[in-house]
N, C-alpha and C positions, 0 to 999 in steps of 0.2 A: 642248735640255732635257735635264736627265740622267735616265731613267729605270731606277731602282734594279732591278727585276726582269728588265728588257730587258738590260742590262749584265750582270747575274750570268749568265742563260741564253746569253749571246755570249761570256762569258769560260767558261762551262762547255764550251760546244760547242766552243770555239776548243782548249781543253786535252784534250778527246776526241780532236779533228784530229791535234795534236800528238802524242798517244800512238799513235794507228793508222799515223802516217807512221812515227814510229819502229821501232815492230813490223814493219812493211812492210820497210823498210831493213834491221833486223835478219835477218829471213827471207830476203830476197833475199842476203844475203851469210854465210849459214849455212853452204853447201856447200864456200866457199872459206875459211871461217875457220879459224885452227889452233887456237884453242880446241874446234871442233867435231869436229877431227880426223879420228874414226873414223867418226863421222857422214857427213861428205863424203865421205871414201874409200868407205865402204860404198854409196853411192848410184852408180846407174848415170848414165851421162850425160844421157840424157832427164830423169831425175828431178834431177837438178842444174840442169838449164835450166828445168823447169817451177817449180822449188822459186825460182829466181831471178825468173823471170817473173811469179810468184803474189806474192810479194814486194814486187816493183816496182808492181805493180797496187795492193795494198792502200797502199803509200806514197802513189801517185796520189791515190788514195780520201782519204787523211789532207789531203794538200796541197789537194784540191779543197774541202775542211770547211773548211779556214783560211781560203782565197781567199774562200769564200761568205761567211764568217763578216767579213771585211775590207771586201769590197763591201756587205753588209747595214748595218754599222755606217757606214759613208761615204755609203751612199745614205740612209740616215734621217736624218744631220745635215744633208746638202744639203736634204733635201725641207723640214725643220724653218727651217732657215736662210734659204731662200728662199722661204718660205711668202708667197704676196700677200695673204692674207686677216688682216685684223686680228683679234685674240683678244682676248677679256676674260676676267679671272677676277676672283672675288673669294675673300677670305679670305687673300689670299697675305702672306707675311712677309717683311720684307727680312732676310736673312741676314748679308749682308758689302758693304760698300762698296769699292771701289778703284780707283786709275787706273793708267795705263801710260805711261811716257814715249816718248819717241822711241827710246830705247834698248832699250826694252822692259824697262825696270827698274818691278816694281810696288812702288805706293805705296799705304798706307794712310791714313785721314783723319787719325790722331794724327802722321804723318809728314811731314804738309804744312808747308812754310814760306810766307812771304807771296809768294813770285813762284811763283805756281802758273799755268801757262801753260794756256791754253786749248784748245791742239792737242795736250793729250795725249787720251788713250782714257780714257773713265770708263765702269767696270762697276758692275751691280749682282748681286749673288747672291740669288736669289728661292727660298723655301720655299714649295712648293704645299700646297695641305690634303690632296691625293691621296698625297702622300710624295715626289712627283717634285723635283726642282731643277733651275733655269736659271740660266746666266749671261748677262746680258743687256748690250750697251752702250745708252748713253745719253747726252744732252747734259748740259753742267754743270750750266745752270739746273735741272734734274731732279735731279743729283747731289747739289747741295749743298741742295735743298729736303726731303730725307728722312733719316730714320735708320735705324740698323740696331735691327731689334726691332721695328721700325714695321709694323703691319697695314694693309691696304687692298686696293682695287681696282685691278688693273692691265691696261693695254692694251697688248700687242705684235702685231709684225709680225716674224716671224722670229726674229731673235736681236737686235732693236732694241726696245727699249722705249719706248714713245711717251707714255706719261701714268701716274702713279699717284695713285689717288683715295684718302687715308688714310681710315679708318674712323673715326668720331668715336666718342670714347667716351663710355659713358652715362653719367649722374651723375645718379641717381635716390636722391634722400634724402630723408628726411622733414624737414619744417621744424623740427623738435626737434633734428635732426643738424647744421642750419646755423648754430645759436647764436642770438645776440641780434642783433635788425637794427638 
C-alpha cells in the first residue's frame, strides 16, 4: 500500500542524503580543485589530506543514508506484500480498475474488446479511509463484479485482494416521497 506520509518522509531523507553526499564529495575535492586554487595551495599536506578524508567520510554518511532509505522502502514493501494474515477494512473506495497483458501493456475497462484474456493480470487501486492507497491484484470474477467509485469492505492478504463486500446504499425515504402505490 502507498502511505503518503511515509513516502514523503523517505523522499525527504533521501534528498538530504544526496545533498550530504554531494557536499562531502565537494569538500574532499576542494584541495585539488583549480577553482579553489589559492585555498588548495595554501593548505599544508596534512590539512589537504584531512580535508579529503573528512569529505569522503561525509560523502559516506550521505551514501549510507540513501542506502538505508532504499532498504527501508524495499523492506516495507516486502513485509506488506508477503503478509500472511488477511486484513479486513471497511469504508474503502475503488479508485481505478486496470489489467495488464502478457506484454505488460496496461488496459483500462473502456479499452477492453470482446477477446479479454483470462490470463491477464487484473488490478484494483483502492483508497482507504486513512488517506493511504493500495494497488491489489485480484481474480477476473472479482474485477468484473465491481466498478470505480464503489465503496465497501475489502479483505486482502499482502497485495492480493480476496473479496469485496459493497456497502448497501441506505434508501430511507418517507412514504410521501415514494409516490402513489
